[in-house]
C-alpha positions in Angstrom: -20.5 30.2 71.6 -19.7 30.1 67.9 -18.3 26.5 68.2 -21.6 25.4 69.9 -23.6 26.9 67.1 -21.6 25.1 64.4 -22.0 21.8 66.2 -25.8 22.2 66.5 -26.0 23.2 62.9 -24.1 20.1 61.8 -26.4 17.9 63.9 -29.6 19.5 62.4 -28.2 19.1 58.9 -27.5 15.4 59.4 -31.0 14.9 60.8 -32.5 16.7 57.8 -30.5 14.5 55.4 -31.6 11.3 57.1 -35.2 12.5 57.2 -35.1 13.4 53.6 -33.9 10.0 52.6 -36.6 8.4 54.7 -39.3 10.5 53.0 -37.8 9.8 49.6 -38.0 6.0 50.0 -41.4 6.1 51.8 -42.8 7.8 48.6 -41.7 4.9 46.5 -43.6 1.6 45.9 -43.6 -0.5 49.0 -42.6 -3.6 47.0 -39.0 -4.8 47.6 -36.4 -4.2 44.9 -36.3 -7.0 42.4 -33.5 -9.5 42.9 -32.3 -11.7 40.0 -33.1 -15.3 40.7 -30.2 -17.8 40.8 -29.5 -19.2 37.4 -30.8 -22.8 37.2 -28.6 -25.1 35.2 -30.4 -26.9 32.3 -27.7 -29.5 31.8 -25.1 -29.5 34.6 -26.1 -31.4 37.7 -22.9 -31.9 39.7 -19.2 -31.2 39.6 -16.4 -32.7 41.8 -12.6 -32.2 41.7 -10.7 -35.3 40.5 -7.2 -34.1 40.8 -4.7 -31.3 40.3 -1.3 -31.6 38.5 1.7 -29.3 38.2 3.2 -28.8 34.7 6.1 -31.0 35.8 3.7 -33.9 36.6 2.0 -33.5 33.3 5.3 -33.7 31.4 6.3 -36.8 33.5 3.1 -38.6 32.5 3.6 -37.8 28.8 5.7 -40.9 28.5 7.0 -41.4 24.9 5.6 -38.0 23.9 7.7 -36.2 26.4 10.4 -35.0 24.0 7.8 -33.8 21.5 5.5 -31.9 23.9 7.6 -30.7 26.8 8.3 -27.3 25.2 4.6 -26.6 24.8 3.6 -27.3 28.4 2.9 -24.0 30.1 0.9 -24.6 33.3 -0.6 -27.0 35.7 -4.2 -28.3 35.5 -7.2 -28.9 37.7 -9.5 -31.7 36.7 -13.2 -32.0 37.4 -15.8 -34.7 36.9 -19.0 -33.2 35.7 -22.4 -35.0 35.6 -25.0 -33.7 33.2 -28.4 -34.4 31.6 -28.7 -35.9 28.1 -30.8 -38.5 26.3 -30.3 -42.1 25.6 -30.6 -43.6 22.1 -34.3 -44.3 22.7 -35.0 -40.6 23.7 -35.2 -41.3 27.5 -33.6 -38.8 29.9 -30.4 -40.1 31.5 -27.3 -38.8 33.4 -24.0 -38.8 31.6 -20.5 -37.6 32.7 -17.1 -36.5 31.5 -13.9 -34.8 32.6 -13.4 -31.1 32.4 -9.8 -30.0 32.5 -9.0 -26.4 33.4 -5.6 -24.8 32.9 -4.0 -22.9 35.8 -3.6 -19.7 33.9 -4.7 -16.1 34.2 -5.0 -15.8 30.4 -8.2 -16.3 28.6 -8.4 -19.9 27.3 -10.1 -21.5 24.3 -11.9 -24.8 24.7 -11.3 -28.1 23.0 -13.9 -30.8 23.1 -12.0 -34.1 22.8 -14.0 -37.2 21.9 -12.1 -40.3 23.1 -11.2 -43.3 21.0 -12.6 -46.9 21.5 -12.4 -48.2 25.1 -13.6 -51.5 26.4 -13.9 -50.8 30.2 -15.3 -48.1 32.4 -12.0 -47.6 34.2 -10.7 -46.0 31.0 -13.5 -43.4 30.8 -12.2 -39.8 30.9 -14.0 -38.9 34.1 -12.1 -41.7 36.0 -8.9 -40.0 34.8 -6.9 -43.3 35.1 -3.2 -43.2 34.6 -2.3 -44.1 31.1 -5.8 -43.5 29.8 -6.4 -41.1 27.0 -7.8 -38.2 29.1 -5.0 -38.4 31.6 -2.4 -38.3 28.9 -3.6 -36.4 25.8 -6.2 -34.4 27.7 -3.7 -33.4 30.4 -1.2 -32.3 27.8 -3.6 -30.1 25.9 -4.9 -28.6 29.1 -1.3 -27.8 30.3 -0.9 -25.9 27.0 -3.5 -23.5 28.0 -6.7 -25.0 26.7 -9.9 -25.9 28.6 -10.6 -29.5 27.7 -14.1 -31.0 27.7 -13.8 -34.8 27.6 -17.2 -36.6 27.4 -17.4 -40.2 28.6 -20.2 -41.0 26.1 -23.2 -43.1 27.1 -22.2 -46.4 28.6 -19.3 -45.1 30.8 -19.0 -43.0 33.9 -22.4 -41.9 35.3 -24.2 -44.0 32.6 -22.0 -47.1 32.9 -25.0 -49.4 33.5 -26.2 -48.7 30.0 -24.8 -50.3 26.8 -22.4 -48.1 24.9 -23.8 -47.2 21.5 -20.6 -48.0 19.7 -20.2 -45.9 16.5 -23.7 -44.6 16.7 -23.6 -41.2 15.1 -26.6 -39.4 16.7 -25.9 -40.4 20.3 -22.2 -39.8 20.2 -22.9 -36.3 18.9 -25.7 -35.5 21.4 -23.8 -36.8 24.5 -20.8 -34.7 23.4 -22.9 -31.6 22.7 -24.7 -31.8 26.0 -21.4 -32.2 27.7 -20.3 -28.9 26.1 -23.5 -27.3 27.3 -22.9 -28.5 30.8 -19.3 -27.3 30.6 -20.5 -23.9 29.5 -22.8 -23.7 32.6 -19.9 -24.7 34.8 -17.5 -22.1 33.5 -20.1 -19.3 33.9 -20.3 -20.2 37.6 -16.6 -20.1 38.4 -13.9 -17.3 38.3 -10.6 -19.2 38.2 -10.4 -19.6 34.4 -11.8 -17.2 31.8 -13.1 -18.9 28.6 -12.6 -16.8 25.5 -15.7 -18.4 24.0 -13.7 -20.1 21.2 -14.4 -23.8 20.6 -12.4 -26.5 18.8 -13.3 -30.2 18.4 -11.0 -33.1 18.0 -10.8 -36.9 18.3 -9.1 -40.0 17.0 -10.6 -43.4 15.9 -14.1 -43.7 17.4 -13.3 -40.2 18.6 -12.6 -39.0 15.1 -16.0 -40.3 14.0 -17.7 -38.8 17.1 -16.0 -35.5 16.4 -17.3 -35.4 12.8 -20.8 -36.2 14.1 -20.5 -33.5 16.8 -19.3 -30.9 14.4 -22.2 -31.6 12.1 -24.7 -31.4 15.0 -23.3 -28.1 16.3 -23.5 -26.4 13.0 -27.0 -27.8 12.2 -28.6 -27.6 15.7 -26.5 -25.4 18.0 -24.7 -22.9 15.8 -25.9 -19.9 17.9 -24.6 -21.5 21.1 -20.9 -21.9 20.2 -18.2 -20.2 18.3 -16.8 -23.3 16.6 -13.4 -22.5 15.0 -12.1 -25.8 13.6 -12.3 -29.6 13.8 -9.5 -32.1 13.7 -10.6 -35.7 12.9 -8.2 -38.7 13.0 -8.9 -42.1 11.5 -12.6 -42.1 11.7 -15.0 -44.5 10.0 -17.1 -41.7 8.3 -18.4 -43.8 5.4 -20.2 -46.6 7.2 -21.9 -47.8 4.1 -18.6 -48.3 2.2 -17.0 -49.7 5.3 -19.6 -52.4 5.7 -19.5 -53.4 2.1 -15.7 -53.7 2.3 -15.6 -56.0 5.3 -18.3 -58.3 4.0 -16.8 -58.7 0.6 -13.0 -58.4 1.1 -10.5 -60.6 2.7 -9.1 -58.7 5.7 -6.5 -59.0 8.4 -8.1 -61.6 10.6 -7.0 -59.8 13.8 -9.5 -60.9 16.5 -9.4 -57.6 18.4 -10.2 -55.7 15.3 -13.0 -58.1 14.3 -14.5 -57.7 17.8 -15.1 -54.0 17.0 -16.8 -54.8 13.7 -19.0 -57.2 15.5 -19.7 -54.5 18.1 -20.9 -52.1 15.4 -23.1 -54.7 13.9 -24.7 -55.7 17.2 -25.1 -52.0 18.2 -27.1 -51.2 15.1 -29.2 -54.3 15.4 -30.2 -53.2 19.0 -30.6 -49.4 18.4 -32.6 -49.8 15.2 -34.7 -52.6 16.8 -33.9 -55.2 14.2 -33.8 -57.7 17.0 -32.2 -60.5 15.0 -30.4 -63.5 16.5 -26.6 -63.7 16.0 -27.3 -66.6 13.7 -28.9 -64.2 11.1 -25.5 -62.6 10.7 -22.9 -65.2 11.6 -22.0 -68.8 10.8 -21.5 -71.4 13.4 -19.6 -71.8 15.7 -19.4 -67.9 15.8 -23.2 -67.4 16.2 -23.4 -69.5 19.3 -20.3 -68.0 20.8 -21.4 -64.4 20.1 -24.9 -65.2 21.6 -23.1 -66.3 24.8 -20.2 -63.9 25.0 -21.1 -60.9 22.8 -18.1 -59.1 21.4 -15.7 -61.1 23.5 -16.3 -64.0 21.2 -13.1 -64.3 19.1 -13.1 -64.3 15.3 -9.5 -65.0 14.3 -10.0 -65.0 10.6 -11.1 -62.6 7.8 -14.4 -61.1 9.1 -16.2 -61.9 5.8 -15.6 -65.6 6.3 -17.5 -65.6 9.6 -20.7 -64.2 8.1 -23.6 -66.0 6.6 -23.7 -66.0 2.8 -27.4 -65.2 2.9 -26.7 -62.0 5.0 -24.0 -60.9 2.6 -26.1 -61.6 -0.5 -29.1 -59.7 0.9 -26.8 -56.8 1.8 -25.1 -56.7 -1.6 -28.4 -57.0 -3.5 -30.1 -54.3 -1.5 -32.8 -56.7 -0.1 -31.9 -56.2 3.6 -33.4 -52.7 3.5 -33.6 -52.3 7.3 -30.0 -53.0 7.9 -28.9 -51.0 4.9 -30.9 -48.0 6.2 -29.4 -48.4 9.7 -25.9 -48.3 8.3 -26.6 -45.3 6.0 -28.1 -43.4 9.0 -24.6 -43.4 10.5 -22.7 -42.1 7.4 -21.2 -38.7 8.4 -19.2 -37.5 5.4 -21.7 -36.2 2.9 -22.2 -32.6 4.2 -20.6 -29.2 3.9 -19.0 -28.0 7.2 -18.6 -24.2 7.7 -15.7 -24.4 10.1 -12.4 -25.7 8.7 -11.7 -29.4 9.0 -8.4 -31.2 9.1 -8.4 -35.0 8.5 -5.5 -37.3 9.5 -5.2 -40.9 8.6 -2.5 -43.6 8.2 -2.6 -44.9 4.7 -1.8 -48.5 6.0 -4.5 -48.5 8.6 -5.9 -52.1 8.9 -8.6 -51.3 11.4 -10.3 -48.2 10.0 -9.4 -48.2 6.4 -7.9 -45.1 4.8 -10.6 -44.8 2.1 -12.9 -43.4 4.9 -10.9 -40.1 5.1 -10.4 -40.0 1.3 -14.2 -40.3 0.8 -14.9 -37.6 3.4 -12.3 -35.3 1.9 -13.4 -35.7 -1.7 -17.1 -35.3 -0.9 -16.6 -32.2 1.4 -14.2 -30.6 -1.0 -16.6 -31.1 -3.8 -19.3 -29.3 -1.7 -17.0 -26.4 -1.3 -15.8 -27.0 2.3 -12.5 -25.8 3.8 -11.1 -29.3 4.4 -7.6 -30.8 4.3 -6.5 -34.4 4.3 -3.1 -35.2 5.9 -2.1 -38.8 5.2 0.4 -40.5 7.4 2.6 -42.5 4.9 2.9 -46.1 6.1 0.9 -45.2 9.2 -1.1 -47.8 11.0 -4.1 -47.1 13.3 -1.8 -46.9 16.4 1.4 -45.5 14.8 -0.5 -42.4 13.3 -1.7 -41.1 16.7 1.4 -38.9 17.4 1.2 -37.3 13.9 -2.5 -36.6 14.6 -1.7 -34.9 18.0 1.1 -32.7 16.7 -0.8 -31.8 13.6 -3.9 -31.0 15.6 -2.0 -28.6 17.9 -0.5 -26.8 14.9 -3.9 -26.7 13.2 -5.7 -25.2 16.1 -2.9 -22.7 16.8 -3.1 -21.5 13.2 -6.9 -21.0 13.3 -7.0 -18.9 16.5 
């Protein structure tokens, strides 16, 4: 009898508890409990896996750098292509892309935004991750050292390959790279494999060095609250476009056709973006003008660049009469400002493509403004031979600023 009474009591108690809960919730507002809406990405539109590599595969692909970097390689990597929203040079909305390299590590990782050097074909774009290309070598190495690597393609490659690349155009190189970082930030928030420690570093060589300086400036002036930028490493960039242009129109230079093609590319890019809309014959003598009109930057100039230019163009530039072109060039100078985050400059003092005075001018100007900037010259270094010094120095610099 006592056992029966206990069972009945337990059943009644359970009933009363359930009934009390029902009464409690029935007295509340009939509206459903609020649910946080899914976060809508502002920049990131798509992400796909490109490849995965073990640390042994990363070391194998390091090639000549293998003896220098093998001790630093800690983990494998997973590579994504991300597509994101940005703006073209005319302000229109476009889709761009880049590679995002994640280290296979349980430890919190810092991010490096790497701006790539000059490429002439879409196959070499970071998001294609082609064997031997910059992203698949340098990017993979830094990723395997425990960094998250954001590698923008820039406008004109990857998702935007049908558009002309704005070669050495300060504003669009910076904005495409910054929007890539914003898209990467959205991607990282939505995944749990790798934890970002919120620290950001920026680096690049050649066109990438110039793009990195432009990106650094844009982050500090327009997006300082979005990123914890710790340091910038810039190698062999053409930061003083005004002095660079005056040098190549007034000085006898190397006469290397592949180098001259890049000078032509800058000139034609500024003519297009700043709507000068001049014929090639305004800038170049014959037969160069006709050849450039037909073949663009593929037209060879196998002599000192100044000797292929019209005397009238050079005179108007030197005398300050060609105000539109002078203004276009000056708009792309990126040395006369005071960065807050520390900057390390690297440059070979025998660089025949991007002359050493660019880094000297940037260093002297920034130092004079009170910036924390260091110039590391590579004695006897050419544009290509100085890359390894830049890479090793960048790793040491970023490690010291953690």
